[in-house]
Structures are given as structure tokens and as C-alpha cells.
C-alpha positions, 0 to 999 in steps of 0.5 A, a space after each residue: 694704819 699703814 701709809 703707802 707712798 709711791 716712790 717712783 715718778 710713774 704710776 704704780 698698781 698693786 693689789 691689797 690682801 683682799 684682791 682689791 686694786 690699788 692705783 698710786 699716781 707718781 709720788 702719791 700717798 694713801 693710807 690703808 688698814 694694816 691688815 690690807 698690806 699684801 705680799 706684793 706691797 711688801 715685795 715692792 717695798 723691798 725693791 724700793 718702789 713704795 714706802 710702807 710706814 705705820 701711822 699713828 691715827 692720833 698723830 695724824 688728827 693732831 697735825 696742824 694744817 699749814 696756813 694758807 692751804 684752802 680747806 673748803 672744797 668750794 674755795 679750792 675749786 674756785 682757786 683752781 679754776 681761776 688759775 686755769 687748772 680745771 680746764 686742763 691747760 695752765 695759763 701760759 703766754 701765747 708763744 705765737 704772739 710773742 714770736 710775732 712781736 719779736 719779728 716785727 
């Protein structure tokens, strides 16, 4: 397995060896089989756009999960909706109401 990490702060699209498209968000990490790494990915690694790192699968499976990270998808979606991330808007103070309070 090869870990492909986008080192840029913008989305990046690459092709795998078999021609499949690979879309990486800013700083996103994906794992691919080693034989899917294309010449385009290697060129992007030389330019500094991506990082190609070999990954030992047993080390990945043995890595402990940090405490406090929700592993249940239902719990994670409940936390995200509670914080306002599912609606596309983060909970922010109403600036118009704050401005009115300051004026009066």
C-alpha cells in the first residue's frame, strides 16, 4: 500500500496507472495499492505537490485510536449535526444583532 497525501492547500486531481481518476482535497490522505501509482503521481511527488509513502498494513491495523474520537458513524453524525456542521453553516454569533446592541 502507498499513502498519497496532498501537500497543497487546494484540491488536486491525478490519474492512477489504470486511468482511474483520483481526487484529493486539500491536505487529504488516501491509500492505494502500490501498483496503482502512475508516472503522473511520481512527477507530482518530485514537484512537491504530493507525498508518496509506503505503508505497512500491519502497522496501520495495530495503530491505537486516540481517545475521544467517535468511531460510531451514527454518533459522529449526531455530533456534527449538533455542532451545526451538517447544515453547511457553523454556529456563529448573529453579527447584525451584536451590531444593534452596540449602537444602542
